[in-house]
C-alpha positions in Angstrom: 35.7 -7.7 1.3 34.8 -4.1 1.4 32.2 -2.7 -1.1 33.8 0.0 -3.3 32.1 3.3 -4.1 31.9 2.4 -7.7 30.1 -0.9 -6.8 27.6 1.1 -4.7 27.0 3.6 -7.5 26.5 0.8 -10.0 24.1 -0.9 -7.5 22.0 2.2 -7.1 21.9 3.2 -10.7 21.1 -0.4 -11.9 18.4 -0.9 -9.4 16.6 2.4 -10.0 16.8 2.1 -13.8 15.3 -1.4 -13.5 12.6 -0.1 -11.2 11.7 2.9 -13.4 11.6 0.7 -16.5 9.2 -1.8 -14.8 7.0 1.0 -13.5 6.8 2.7 -16.8 6.0 -0.6 -18.5 3.1 -1.2 -16.2 1.8 2.4 -16.5 2.4 2.9 -20.2 1.6 -0.4 -21.8 -2.1 -0.6 -22.6 -2.8 -4.1 -21.1 -5.8 -5.3 -19.2 -6.3 -3.7 -15.8 -6.7 -7.2 -14.2 -3.3 -8.2 -15.5 -1.8 -4.9 -14.2 -3.3 -5.7 -10.8 -1.6 -9.1 -10.8 1.7 -7.9 -12.2 2.2 -4.9 -10.0 2.9 -6.8 -6.7 5.0 -9.4 -8.6 7.1 -6.6 -10.0 7.6 -4.9 -6.7 8.5 -8.1 -4.8 10.7 -9.2 -7.8 12.6 -5.9 -7.7 13.0 -6.2 -3.9 14.4 -9.7 -4.4 16.8 -8.4 -7.1 18.0 -5.7 -4.8 18.7 -8.2 -2.1 20.5 -10.5 -4.5 22.7 -7.6 -5.8 23.5 -6.7 -2.2 24.5 -10.3 -1.5 26.6 -10.4 -4.7 28.3 -7.2 -3.7 29.0 -8.7 -0.3 27.2 -6.1 1.8 28.3 -6.0 5.4 25.8 -7.0 8.1 25.4 -3.3 9.0 24.5 -2.6 5.4 21.6 -5.1 5.7 20.5 -3.3 8.9 19.9 -0.2 6.8 18.8 -2.0 3.6 16.1 -4.2 4.9 14.0 -1.5 6.7 14.4 0.8 3.7 13.3 -2.0 1.4 10.3 -2.6 3.6 9.3 1.0 3.4 9.8 1.1 -0.4 7.7 -2.0 -1.0 5.0 -0.9 1.4 4.7 2.6 -0.2 4.6 1.1 -3.7 1.9 -1.4 -2.8 -0.1 1.1 -0.8 0.4 4.0 -3.2 -1.1 2.6 -6.4 -4.8 1.9 -7.2 -6.6 0.6 -10.2 -9.8 2.1 -11.7 -12.1 -0.4 -13.3 -14.1 2.3 -15.1 -11.4 4.0 -17.1 -8.9 1.2 -16.8 -6.1 3.3 -15.4 -3.5 2.7 -12.8 -3.4 5.7 -10.4 -0.6 6.9 -8.1 -1.6 8.1 -4.7 0.9 10.7 -3.5 -0.4 10.5 0.1 0.2 6.9 1.1 -1.4 7.4 4.5 -4.8 8.1 2.9 -7.1 5.8 1.1 -8.4 6.6 -2.4 -12.0 5.6 -3.1 -12.8 7.4 -6.3 -10.8 7.9 -9.5 -9.4 11.4 -10.1 -9.8 11.0 -13.9 -13.3 9.6 -14.3 -14.9 9.6 -10.8 -15.4 5.8 -10.8 -14.9 3.4 -7.9 -11.2 2.5 -7.3 -10.0 -0.9 -6.3 -6.6 -2.2 -5.0 
């Protein structure tokens, strides 16, 4: 079975809406920073799993997985590496330069943990 263009559009829109909703929930909801630290990797890996399940349900061809899996690896890695947690001000911080390590909080100057 060939994946139609409308299926691919639905796939992309559904996944990104789900991802943005989860990300905003972690950033916006004022919950304990320790809980955010535990939830963030679960959300990222959960969304990666949902993406793979949707690809399977849409019967992606093997060549599609050859593109999807490396892209998914880069997305998961950048989301896990690009976010830090400040214990002092209890904020989750996004690091735009994923190849660098953040050691102090931009907002309060406190020590930052992963």
